[in-house]
C-alpha positions in Angstrom: -25.9 11.0 84.6 -23.3 8.6 86.0 -20.2 6.6 85.2 -22.6 3.7 84.8 -24.1 5.5 81.8 -20.7 6.2 80.3 -19.8 2.6 80.7 -23.0 1.6 78.9 -22.2 3.9 76.1 -18.7 2.6 75.8 -20.0 -1.0 75.6 -22.4 -0.1 72.9 -19.8 1.6 70.8 -17.2 -1.1 71.3 -19.7 -3.9 70.4 -19.0 -3.1 66.7 -21.3 -3.3 63.8 -22.9 -0.7 61.5 -22.1 2.9 62.6 -25.6 4.1 62.1 -26.9 1.4 64.4 -24.3 2.2 67.0 -25.2 5.9 67.0 -28.9 5.1 67.2 -28.2 2.8 70.2 -26.1 5.5 71.8 -28.9 8.1 71.8 -31.4 5.5 72.9 -29.1 4.8 75.9 -29.0 8.5 76.7 -32.7 8.7 76.8 -32.9 5.6 79.0 -31.6 7.8 81.8 -34.6 9.5 83.5 -32.8 12.9 83.4 -32.7 13.0 79.7 -36.0 13.1 77.6 -34.5 13.6 74.2 -31.1 13.1 72.5 -29.8 13.6 69.0 -26.6 13.9 67.0 -26.2 16.6 64.4 -23.6 15.9 61.6 -21.7 18.8 60.2 -22.3 18.5 56.4 -21.1 21.3 54.1 -21.0 23.8 56.9 -24.5 23.0 58.1 -25.6 20.9 61.1 -28.0 18.2 60.0 -29.9 16.1 62.5 -29.1 12.4 62.3 -30.1 9.7 64.9 -32.4 10.9 67.7 -34.5 9.3 70.4 -37.2 10.4 72.9 -39.6 13.3 72.9 -38.1 16.9 72.4 -38.3 19.6 75.1 -36.4 22.5 73.7 -36.8 24.5 76.9 -34.3 22.1 78.5 -31.8 21.9 75.6 -28.1 21.5 76.0 -25.5 21.0 73.3 -21.8 19.9 73.1 -19.6 20.1 70.1 -18.3 16.8 68.7 -14.7 17.2 67.6 -12.3 14.7 66.0 -8.6 15.6 65.4 -9.1 19.3 66.2 -12.0 19.7 63.7 -15.7 19.9 64.6 -17.6 17.0 63.0 -21.0 17.4 64.7 -23.0 18.3 67.8 -24.5 16.3 70.6 -27.9 17.7 71.6 -29.9 16.6 74.7 -33.1 17.9 76.3 -33.1 17.3 80.1 -31.0 17.7 83.1 -27.5 16.4 82.1 -24.4 18.3 83.1 -22.0 19.9 80.6 -19.0 17.8 81.6 -21.0 14.5 81.0 -22.1 15.8 77.5 -18.5 16.6 76.7 -17.4 13.1 77.7 -20.2 11.5 75.6 -19.3 13.7 72.6 -15.7 12.5 72.9 -16.8 8.9 73.0 -18.9 9.1 69.9 -16.7 11.5 67.8 -14.9 8.8 65.8 -18.2 7.3 64.8 -19.8 10.6 63.9 -16.9 11.2 61.6 -18.2 8.3 59.5 -21.4 10.2 58.8 -19.7 11.4 55.5 -16.6 11.0 53.4 -13.4 11.2 55.4 -11.6 12.8 52.5 -9.2 9.9 52.1 -7.9 10.1 55.8 -7.2 6.9 57.5 -9.8 6.2 60.1 -9.7 4.1 63.3 -12.2 4.5 66.2 
């Protein structure tokens, strides 16, 4: 995983549009890298992690996860199957965090990605 992949993800997220579409495009971009065979985003809903957008073919024997945090609170989890490194996953989780927050009601808090 490279800085090129991070740049591609940033471009996707900054392109605007529907949040669901942006997150689907983000997991598709992760799977486009040959080192990742599956990627998904789990939303934290009522204390449970619920799978949202995903792409690729799962291989749980190669699963890695990174928490997705927004303003000191966990809002979800990034999950990939493949050979990504933890630092890369953490950076991706940081990029998508504001968009994952919109997976449910923000409780009246102002939101800006």
